C-alpha positions as CSV (number, residue, x, y, z in Angstrom):
1,X,-41.5,3.7,1.2
2,X,-39.1,1.5,3.7
3,X,-35.3,1.8,3.0
4,X,-33.1,-1.2,2.7
5,X,-30.7,-1.8,5.1
6,X,-26.9,-2.7,4.2
7,X,-25.6,-4.6,6.7
8,X,-22.1,-3.2,8.6
9,X,-19.6,-5.8,8.2
10,X,-15.6,-6.4,7.2
11,X,-14.0,-8.3,4.9
12,X,-12.5,-11.4,5.8
13,X,-8.8,-10.9,6.6
14,X,-9.4,-7.3,7.3
15,X,-10.3,-5.8,10.5
16,X,-11.5,-2.6,12.2
17,X,-9.4,-0.8,14.9
18,X,-11.1,0.4,17.9
19,X,-9.9,3.2,20.1
20,X,-8.5,0.2,22.8
21,X,-6.6,-1.0,20.3
22,X,-5.6,2.3,18.1
23,X,-3.8,3.9,21.3
24,X,-1.3,1.3,21.6
25,X,-1.2,1.1,18.0
26,X,0.1,4.3,17.8
27,X,2.1,4.7,20.9
28,X,4.4,1.4,19.4
29,X,4.3,3.2,16.1
30,X,6.2,6.0,17.7
31,X,8.3,3.6,19.7
32,X,9.5,2.5,15.9
33,X,10.4,6.0,15.0
34,X,11.8,7.0,18.2
35,X,14.5,4.2,18.2
36,X,14.8,4.1,14.0
37,X,15.7,8.0,14.4
38,X,18.2,7.1,17.6
39,X,20.4,5.2,14.7
40,X,20.0,7.8,11.7
41,X,17.4,6.2,9.9
42,X,14.9,8.7,8.1
43,X,11.3,8.4,7.0
44,X,10.4,7.9,3.3
45,X,7.5,7.0,1.5
46,X,6.1,5.2,-1.5
47,X,2.6,4.9,-3.0
48,X,0.6,1.9,-2.3
49,X,0.3,1.2,-5.8
50,X,3.2,0.4,-8.3
51,X,3.0,-1.0,-11.6
52,X,2.6,-4.7,-11.7
53,X,6.0,-5.4,-13.4
54,X,7.5,-4.0,-10.4
55,X,6.6,-6.0,-7.6
56,X,5.6,-9.1,-9.9
57,X,8.3,-12.1,-9.3
58,X,10.5,-10.0,-6.7
59,X,9.5,-12.0,-3.5
60,X,8.6,-15.4,-4.0
61,X,5.7,-17.5,-5.6
62,X,3.7,-17.2,-2.8
63,X,3.7,-13.6,-2.7
64,X,3.2,-13.4,-6.6
65,X,-0.3,-15.8,-5.7
66,X,-1.0,-13.6,-2.7
67,X,-0.7,-10.3,-4.5
68,X,-3.9,-7.7,-5.0
69,X,-3.1,-6.8,-8.7
70,X,-6.0,-5.2,-11.3
71,X,-6.3,-3.3,-14.2
72,X,-7.1,0.4,-13.5
73,X,-8.6,3.1,-15.2
74,X,-6.2,3.9,-17.5
75,X,-5.9,-0.2,-17.9
76,X,-2.8,-0.4,-16.3
77,X,-1.5,-3.6,-14.6
78,X,-1.0,-2.8,-11.2
79,X,-0.2,-4.4,-8.1
80,X,-0.6,-3.2,-4.3
81,X,2.6,-3.9,-2.5
82,X,2.8,-7.2,-0.7
83,X,6.2,-5.5,1.6
84,X,7.8,-2.2,1.9
85,X,11.2,-3.9,0.6
86,X,10.5,-4.1,-3.2
87,X,9.0,-0.5,-3.5
88,X,12.5,0.8,-1.4
89,X,14.5,-1.1,-4.7
90,X,12.2,0.8,-6.9
91,X,12.6,4.0,-4.9
92,X,16.7,4.3,-4.6
93,X,16.9,3.2,-8.0
94,X,15.2,6.0,-9.3
95,X,16.2,8.8,-6.9
96,X,19.9,7.3,-5.8
97,X,21.5,10.5,-7.2
98,X,19.2,12.7,-5.0
99,X,19.4,10.7,-2.0
100,X,23.3,9.7,-1.5
101,X,24.7,6.6,-0.8
102,X,24.6,4.5,1.7
103,X,21.4,5.7,2.6
104,X,18.9,4.8,5.8
105,X,15.7,4.7,5.8
106,X,12.7,4.0,8.0
107,X,9.2,3.2,6.4
108,X,6.2,2.7,8.3
109,X,2.8,1.8,6.4
110,X,-0.1,-1.1,5.6
111,X,0.6,-3.8,3.1
112,X,-1.7,-6.1,1.3
113,X,-1.2,-9.8,1.0
114,X,-4.3,-12.0,0.1
115,X,-3.5,-15.5,2.6
116,X,-5.4,-17.3,4.7
117,X,-6.2,-15.3,8.2
118,X,-5.3,-17.0,11.4
119,X,-4.3,-15.7,14.6
120,X,-1.8,-12.6,14.5
121,X,-2.4,-12.7,10.8
122,X,-4.5,-10.5,8.5
123,X,-4.5,-9.7,4.5
124,X,-4.1,-5.7,5.7
125,X,-1.3,-5.0,7.8
126,X,1.7,-2.7,8.7
127,X,5.2,-3.1,8.7
128,X,7.3,-0.9,10.6
129,X,10.8,-1.6,8.0
130,X,14.0,0.0,8.4
131,X,16.9,-0.4,6.2
132,X,20.6,0.3,4.7
133,X,21.4,0.6,1.2
134,X,24.2,1.0,-0.6
135,X,27.2,-0.7,1.8
136,X,28.0,-4.4,1.9
137,X,30.0,-3.9,5.0
138,X,29.4,-6.4,8.1
139,X,29.0,-3.4,10.4
140,X,25.5,-2.9,8.6
141,X,24.3,-6.5,9.3
142,X,25.5,-6.2,12.9
143,X,23.7,-2.7,13.5
144,X,20.5,-4.5,12.0
145,X,20.4,-6.6,15.2
146,X,20.8,-3.9,17.4
147,X,18.6,-2.3,16.3
148,X,15.7,-4.8,16.3
149,X,17.1,-5.7,20.2
150,X,16.9,-2.1,21.0
151,X,13.2,-2.0,19.3
152,X,12.0,-5.1,21.3
153,X,13.3,-3.5,24.7
154,X,12.1,-0.3,24.0
155,X,8.3,-2.0,23.2
156,X,8.9,-3.8,26.4
157,X,7.6,-7.1,25.1
158,X,9.5,-9.1,27.6
159,X,11.8,-11.9,26.8
160,X,12.7,-12.2,23.2
161,X,14.9,-14.2,21.4
162,X,16.8,-12.8,17.4
163,X,17.7,-15.9,15.8
164,X,20.3,-15.6,12.7
165,X,21.6,-17.4,10.0
166,X,23.4,-16.3,6.7
167,X,22.2,-17.5,3.3
168,X,25.8,-18.2,2.2
169,X,26.2,-21.0,4.6
170,X,22.4,-22.5,3.3
171,X,23.7,-21.9,-0.7
172,X,26.8,-23.5,-0.1
173,X,25.7,-26.2,1.6
174,X,23.4,-26.7,-1.3
175,X,26.5,-26.4,-3.9
176,X,28.6,-28.8,-2.1
177,X,25.3,-31.5,-2.0
178,X,25.0,-31.1,-5.4
179,X,21.6,-29.3,-5.3
180,X,22.3,-25.8,-6.1
181,X,20.2,-25.2,-9.1
182,X,17.3,-26.3,-6.2
183,X,18.4,-23.5,-4.2
184,X,15.4,-21.2,-4.1
185,X,13.1,-24.1,-3.8
186,X,15.3,-26.1,-1.0
187,X,15.2,-23.1,0.7
188,X,11.3,-22.8,0.3
189,X,10.9,-26.2,2.2
190,X,13.5,-25.6,5.0
191,X,11.7,-22.4,6.0
192,X,8.2,-24.7,6.9
193,X,10.2,-27.0,8.6
194,X,8.8,-25.9,11.8
195,X,5.3,-25.5,11.1
196,X,5.6,-29.0,9.3
197,X,8.0,-30.9,10.3
198,X,11.2,-33.1,9.1
199,X,8.6,-36.2,7.7
200,X,7.4,-33.5,5.5
201,X,9.9,-31.3,4.8
202,X,11.7,-34.8,3.5
203,X,9.0,-35.7,1.3
204,X,8.6,-32.2,-0.1
205,X,12.0,-31.7,-0.7
206,X,12.1,-35.5,-3.2
207,X,9.2,-34.5,-4.7
208,X,10.0,-30.6,-5.8
209,X,13.8,-30.8,-5.4
210,X,14.5,-34.2,-6.5
211,X,16.6,-34.5,-3.6
212,X,18.2,-38.1,-2.7
213,X,18.0,-39.4,0.9
214,X,21.7,-38.5,1.3
215,X,21.0,-34.9,0.4
216,X,18.0,-35.0,2.7
217,X,20.0,-36.2,5.4
218,X,22.9,-33.3,5.2
219,X,19.7,-30.9,4.4
220,X,17.9,-31.9,7.9
221,X,21.2,-32.2,9.7
222,X,21.9,-28.8,8.7
223,X,18.6,-27.7,9.6
224,X,18.9,-29.1,13.5
225,X,22.0,-28.2,14.5
226,X,21.6,-27.4,18.1
227,X,23.7,-25.8,21.1
228,X,25.5,-22.5,21.7
229,X,26.6,-20.3,18.7
230,X,30.1,-21.4,19.4
231,X,29.3,-25.3,18.8
232,X,26.5,-24.4,16.0
233,X,29.4,-22.5,14.1
234,X,31.9,-25.3,15.1
235,X,29.4,-28.0,13.4
236,X,28.7,-25.8,10.2
237,X,32.5,-25.4,9.8
238,X,32.8,-28.8,9.2
239,X,29.7,-29.3,6.7
240,X,30.2,-26.7,4.4
241,X,34.3,-26.8,4.6
242,X,36.0,-26.7,1.4
243,X,32.7,-24.4,-0.4
244,X,34.0,-20.9,-0.7
245,X,30.7,-19.3,-0.4
246,X,29.1,-21.7,2.8
247,X,32.9,-20.5,4.5
248,X,32.1,-16.9,3.6
249,X,29.1,-17.2,5.3
250,X,30.1,-18.9,8.8
251,X,32.7,-16.4,8.6
252,X,30.3,-13.1,8.6
253,X,27.9,-15.5,11.5
254,X,31.5,-15.7,13.3
255,X,31.7,-11.9,13.6
256,X,28.0,-10.9,14.1
257,X,28.0,-13.2,17.6
258,X,31.3,-12.3,18.6
259,X,30.7,-8.6,18.1
260,X,27.4,-9.1,20.1
261,X,29.6,-11.1,22.7
262,X,31.9,-8.3,22.9
263,X,28.7,-5.5,23.2
264,X,27.8,-7.2,26.5
265,X,24.0,-8.7,25.0
266,X,22.9,-12.0,26.6
267,X,23.7,-14.9,24.7
268,X,20.1,-15.7,25.0
269,X,19.2,-12.9,22.9
270,X,21.3,-13.8,20.0
271,X,21.2,-17.3,18.7
272,X,22.0,-19.3,15.5
273,X,19.5,-21.0,14.0
274,X,20.3,-22.9,11.0
275,X,16.5,-23.7,10.2
276,X,15.9,-19.9,9.6
277,X,15.7,-19.5,5.6
278,X,13.5,-16.6,5.2
279,X,10.8,-17.5,2.4
280,X,11.5,-14.5,0.1
281,X,14.1,-15.2,-2.9
282,X,15.9,-11.5,-2.7
283,X,17.9,-12.7,0.8
284,X,21.7,-13.3,-0.2
285,X,23.5,-12.8,3.3
286,X,22.5,-12.6,6.9
287,X,18.9,-13.2,7.8
288,X,16.7,-12.2,11.1
289,X,13.7,-13.5,12.8
290,X,12.7,-12.7,15.9
291,X,10.7,-14.8,19.0
292,X,8.8,-14.0,21.8
293,X,9.5,-16.4,24.8
294,X,6.7,-16.5,26.2
295,X,4.5,-17.3,22.8
296,X,7.0,-18.1,20.4
297,X,3.9,-20.2,18.2
298,X,2.5,-16.7,17.1
299,X,5.9,-16.8,15.0
300,X,8.4,-14.6,13.9
301,X,7.7,-10.4,14.9
302,X,10.4,-8.5,13.7
303,X,12.5,-10.4,10.6
304,X,14.6,-9.2,7.7
305,X,17.7,-9.7,6.3
306,X,20.8,-8.7,3.7
307,X,19.4,-8.5,-0.3
308,X,22.4,-7.7,-2.4
309,X,21.0,-7.9,-5.7
310,X,17.6,-6.6,-5.5
311,X,17.8,-3.3,-7.2
312,X,19.4,-5.2,-10.1
313,X,16.4,-5.4,-12.0
314,X,16.2,-1.6,-12.0
315,X,19.6,-0.3,-12.6
316,X,23.2,-1.0,-12.9
317,X,24.3,0.8,-10.4
318,X,24.9,-1.8,-7.8
319,X,22.8,-1.3,-4.3
320,X,23.4,-3.6,-2.0
321,X,20.8,-3.4,1.2
322,X,20.1,-4.7,4.7
323,X,16.8,-4.3,6.7
324,X,14.5,-5.4,9.1
325,X,10.7,-4.9,9.6
326,X,8.6,-5.2,12.4
327,X,5.2,-6.7,12.0
328,X,2.9,-4.3,14.2
329,X,-0.4,-6.1,13.9
330,X,1.1,-9.5,14.7
331,X,3.2,-7.9,17.7
332,X,-0.3,-6.3,18.8
333,X,-2.0,-9.8,18.6
334,X,0.6,-11.5,20.8
335,X,0.9,-8.3,23.2
336,X,-3.1,-8.6,23.6
337,X,-2.6,-12.4,24.3
338,X,-0.2,-11.8,27.3
339,X,-2.2,-9.4,28.7
340,X,0.6,-6.4,27.9
341,X,-2.1,-3.7,26.4
342,X,-3.4,-1.0,28.5
343,X,-7.0,-1.2,29.1
344,X,-7.7,2.6,27.8
345,X,-10.3,3.9,25.3
346,X,-9.4,7.2,25.1
347,X,-5.5,8.9,25.2
348,X,-7.2,12.0,27.8
349,X,-6.2,11.1,31.2
350,X,-8.0,13.3,33.1
351,X,-11.7,14.6,32.6
352,X,-13.3,17.8,33.6
353,X,-16.7,17.2,34.5
354,X,-19.8,19.2,33.2
355,X,-21.4,20.3,36.7
356,X,-22.6,23.6,35.8
357,X,-23.6,25.4,32.9
358,X,-22.6,28.8,33.6
359,X,-19.2,27.5,34.2
360,X,-18.3,26.5,30.7
361,X,-15.7,29.4,30.2
362,X,-14.1,28.3,33.5
363,X,-14.4,24.5,32.5
364,X,-12.5,25.5,29.2
365,X,-10.0,28.0,30.4
366,X,-9.3,25.3,33.1
367,X,-8.8,22.3,30.1
368,X,-6.5,25.0,28.1
369,X,-3.9,25.2,30.6
370,X,-3.8,21.5,31.3
371,X,-3.1,20.7,27.8
372,X,-0.1,23.2,27.7
373,X,1.2,21.2,30.8
374,X,0.8,18.2,27.8
375,X,-1.9,17.1,30.3
376,X,-4.5,15.2,28.2
377,X,-8.1,16.3,28.9
378,X,-11.5,15.6,27.7
379,X,-14.3,17.7,28.9
380,X,-17.4,16.3,29.3
381,X,-20.1,18.0,26.3
382,X,-23.3,18.7,28.7
383,X,-24.5,19.2,32.0
384,X,-25.4,15.8,33.8
385,X,-25.6,14.2,36.1
386,X,-22.5,13.4,37.8
387,X,-23.0,9.7,38.5
388,X,-23.4,9.3,34.7
389,X,-20.3,11.4,34.0
390,X,-17.8,9.2,36.2
391,X,-19.2,6.4,34.7
392,X,-18.5,7.6,30.8
393,X,-14.7,8.5,32.6
394,X,-14.2,5.4,33.9
395,X,-15.7,3.3,31.2
396,X,-12.8,4.9,28.8
397,X,-10.3,3.6,31.1
398,X,-9.3,8.0,32.4
399,X,-7.4,8.3,35.8
400,X,-8.9,11.4,37.2
401,X,-12.1,13.6,37.1
402,X,-12.0,17.1,38.0
403,X,-15.1,18.8,39.4
404,X,-15.7,22.5,40.3
405,X,-19.4,23.0,41.0
406,X,-20.3,26.8,41.6
407,X,-19.2,27.3,45.0
408,X,-16.3,25.5,44.2
409,X,-15.4,28.3,41.3
410,X,-16.7,30.7,43.9
411,X,-13.7,30.2,46.4
412,X,-11.5,29.5,43.3
413,X,-10.8,25.7,44.1
414,X,-11.4,22.2,41.9
415,X,-12.0,18.5,43.5
416,X,-9.8,15.8,42.0
417,X,-11.0,12.6,42.2
418,X,-8.9,9.3,41.5
419,X,-10.7,6.8,39.7
420,X,-8.6,3.9,40.7
421,X,-8.4,4.6,44.8
422,X,-11.0,7.0,45.0
423,X,-8.7,9.4,47.0
424,X,-10.2,12.6,46.4
425,X,-7.8,16.6,46.6
426,X,-8.8,20.1,46.7
427,X,-6.6,22.8,44.5
428,X,-6.2,26.2,43.7
429,X,-8.0,27.4,40.7
430,X,-6.2,30.5,40.5
431,X,-2.5,28.3,40.7
432,X,-4.5,25.3,38.8
433,X,-2.1,25.6,35.4
434,X,1.0,24.4,37.6
435,X,-0.3,23.2,40.9
436,X,-2.6,20.5,39.2
437,X,-0.6,19.6,36.0
438,X,2.0,18.9,39.2
439,X,-0.2,16.3,41.3
440,X,-1.6,15.1,37.8
441,X,1.8,14.4,36.1
442,X,3.2,12.8,39.3
443,X,0.2,10.2,39.5
444,X,-0.7,9.3,36.0
445,X,1.3,8.5,33.0
446,X,1.2,11.3,30.2
447,X,-0.6,9.4,27.3
448,X,-0.3,9.4,23.9
449,X,-1.8,13.0,22.9
């Protein structure tokens, strides 16, 4: 009786990761951990599922629409996290006494949003978050920008720009313009400016915020300010003059850029951008978005900001916070487009050819000693023609193949063949633990284990 086969396929907006993508993905995660730890951020973990009421209404109308939620077997209404910040607010509210404040955390995990798939954007993706909770000090805001810069440098993405703004400036301008009651809607429309342009933004401001022509002109003037950081600050000072909240936001922006200047960060890396609004409702102060110079159209690869009221729905304790998140999969898509990902399908840099069935113990012992020297090694599982084994190593992007036939084993030597250059050398098997490891490590990068 024939069996009906199920067609193997992935859901729209989801994807499998083959080794050639998972290897750099894991390496990026390790880089994030190293940078975050260097600033004193500690790891945490939270569940994939939260009570629906924990997540609903905490991001925006859009994230509420995109959230995956359902009744579980216990008939509880649960949701899958759409970011890592809202679960963090619940987490610190629940554990604040045990954690102590201020608390610095990082969290690297998968989140889900049912949005329209497009280049660099998927329905299941990983975020690499870091946050400082329990302080309103601008030092934490300044440090957040520094972490973003150090992270992008450590990853090696090439040119990038971290754009900053402050929600207090935006809200102050809206208050001065008589649009304070429509602040949330206005901010969401402004956030669309790079995508839909000023004409459609004007239309949306009229239809959704009942803004008049003068108010729209003021908003667009604000969002389109250009120049050096100092020139932008002068214009912002003029636009919000007389509004206490807006003036405070300008003062905070000025402190950030002056501090970055004093620390020697290039001005092209940190740029004030009044059009940056961030679509999530919970931001209250400094906001960040980071773009790759080579392909800015892919969108922000690392973004975040200050949220001083997010935990208010969970606790009476004041738990202000600031942080940012690296969009790992969007960054990987960008790096792939730029040709910055290594063409390897294995973490093993070296393969030991299986030349002789009687020499298995020799091969296994050699592989073990090399691993002890932090050289990643794959032993081909069975004796086959050397051509087949070399093709296997080359296809997976390995650097070298070690061959030891019966005559080599008898002479206590091995042959090392470098695949890229064709160069070959002979190494003593008796001194293999140190000599071979030294020769290999001098010629190849130690790969992710």
